N, C-alpha and C positions, 0 to 999 in steps of 0.2 A: 086423406089429400083436401090441397091449400088451389087457389085459383092459380099459384105457378105452375103445380104439378099436372094443369088436368094436359091429356093429348095425350101418344103416341111418339109421334113425329116428332120431333126436334124445333123447327118451321113451325110446330105449330102450337108452340107452348109460350111463346111469348118474345120469342126474337130474340133478340140480344140483354134483351136487358130483363127479360123473363131468363134469359143464363143465368146471368150474372147471380140473380137472387137468386140461382135455388148453387150454384158455386162456393159462393160464401154463405151459404145457410142464413137468408136474409128474410128467414118468413113471417108473413104481415103485411113486408115492403111495399108490393101491387096493392094491393089493399089503403093503407094509408097515402101509398100518389093521390089513387081515382076519390082519395073525399079532399086531401087537399087540392088539387085540380079543379072539384066543382064548386070549393066548399061546403062543402052539405058538418062539416066540421068547424066553423064558426070560418076561418080565415083559412080566404083564396089566396091558393099559392098562382108566378106565371108555371110557362114548363120550363124557363129560364132558372127559376128558381126550384123545382122540383127536378132537375140536373141536378145541382151544386149538390141537392141534400143528397140525394140519390152518390152522387160516386164521394161525397163524402162518409157515409154508409160502409162501405168497397172504403176505403179509404182505413178506415176505422178496424174493418172487418179485417186486413191485412194487416194492420197492428197488433188486433191482440192475436191471430195465427202465428205470427214471430216472438209471441215473447213481451212486444208491446207494450206497456201502461202507457197511458197517455191522462196527460193532464186536462183537467177544464180548456175548453179552448184549443189546446196544439189542435185536434183533425184539423181539426179550421185554415187556424194558419200552414202549418204545412198542405194541405188543399192548394193552402193560397201561394206558396210561394211554391207548386208542382204549378199554379195551371193561368198565375196573374198575367196578362203585360206589360201593365207597370216596373213587375219583380225583376229587377236584374239576368243577365244573365250570370254573372257570379251567385247570385241570390239561389237562384232558381237549380245551380247543381251542384249547392252546397247542399243543398236539402237532398236532392236523392240518393249524390252519399254517403248519407247518412239515415239514410232509408236502408239502399243499398247494404254502410254495417251490419246495418242489424234484420239483417238476413231475408228486406223484403224485397222481391224481384220486384221492380222497376216501371221494368220494360213489363211487364202485362200486365202491369197493376194501369200503367194510365194507357194501354190497350183495354181495359174491360169501363172503359171508362164511356161514360157512354151519356148524347150531345141530348136537345131540344124537341129535338124532335125524333130522336129512339123512345124519349117519353112518350111525343105525340100519340105514333105508330101502337108503341105496345097500349096506351090509353084504352085508342081507339079500335083495332085492327083490332087485340088478341082480348080484352077487357071489356072492348063497346059499348065505352061510354063517351054518357055526350059535353061536348062541353052546355053549360048553358047560355054561354053567348053565341054557340053554335049556327045558330038561327042569321044570324048578321055579322057578316065576320068583321072583324077590328080589324080593321089599315093600323092600329097603332102595331099590335101580334102581324102585320106583316113587315114591318118596317124592323122593328126588333129582328124577327126573323132575316129577311139582309142586312142587319148588321153581322150579327151573329157568323154569316158566313165567309165575309168580309176580316172579321175578327177571329176566327179560326185560318184561317189560308194566312191571315198577319202572323199568326203564332204559327204555324207551320214554316212556313220562310227563313224564322228567326233561329229555330232550335235547328234546321237540317242548316243554317248558315252558322251560325258556334260552333256544330261536327264540324264544317269544311274546315272552319277557322284554328278545331285545335288538333283536329286530324294532319292540318296540312301542317300544324305547329309541334309535331311531335314524331314528326317525319323530317323533322330542316329543315327545310324548305318552303317557311316561312321564321317572320321571330314577329309572333305572335305577340306577347308583353302583356301590357294590363288591361285588356279588352271587354267592351260590353259589346253584343250585336244587338240597336233598333230597328221595328223595321217600321214608319209611318206613310200608311194613306191616307193619299189628302188626292181635294179635291179640288178643282182650277173653274170658277167664272171663268169664260172666254166674254164675256159683254161687262162687267167691270173688275174682272180680278184681284177679285175679294179669294183669298187661299182659306178652306178650312178642312178637317178634319174629314174626315169619311163617314167613320157616324154624326159628329156635330153638321154633317150638311141635309146626312138625312132622320138628322131628329127635330130635326130646325125645319125637315119640307121643304129642302132645297135654297137655294140662294136666294138669301132677305131682299136683294133688287127686287127682283120678282115681286116676293111677296109681298112686295112695298109698290110693287106699282099700282 
């Protein structure tokens, strides 16, 4: 029995990450996540990178179960089309339809994707792993965590809006035409009047007028 199968209570068997590992037969992935996060294998990966890696493995397993043969780079590209905020709504929907035609339950697949916070909980609470830098909180990681929250909300807003437009268009209540939905979260400085994206604002440490003061 591997580490991802320990315990009789599902709540004690790795949470969502552990469940997905078991359901998709991704034996050894838990150990891989631990090694990559702690840097024991050489390179050290962020939680965000680990979440992307994990979700790509889930997508790859779903494609294999559906009998879809993937070329090199195909899984990464499909994942990007499904999750990247820079991908147009049209390309996103096309990627979903292609997977559905191949026999993949896309809704179930996307519900099994995990966040970087789920990876963190899995590693720290269920595997008892401590990050080498855990003794001193990394300010950069805190900023990345907040950016991830904002991006997740923006992505959800875009998906809900796209779905609303398509449903109303299908019902003949609006003329959809050739449309794409974009969600752009911006921060305005009331001191100097500058406007920047929320992620840029946080990554820059706030407004430049404050930093230059």
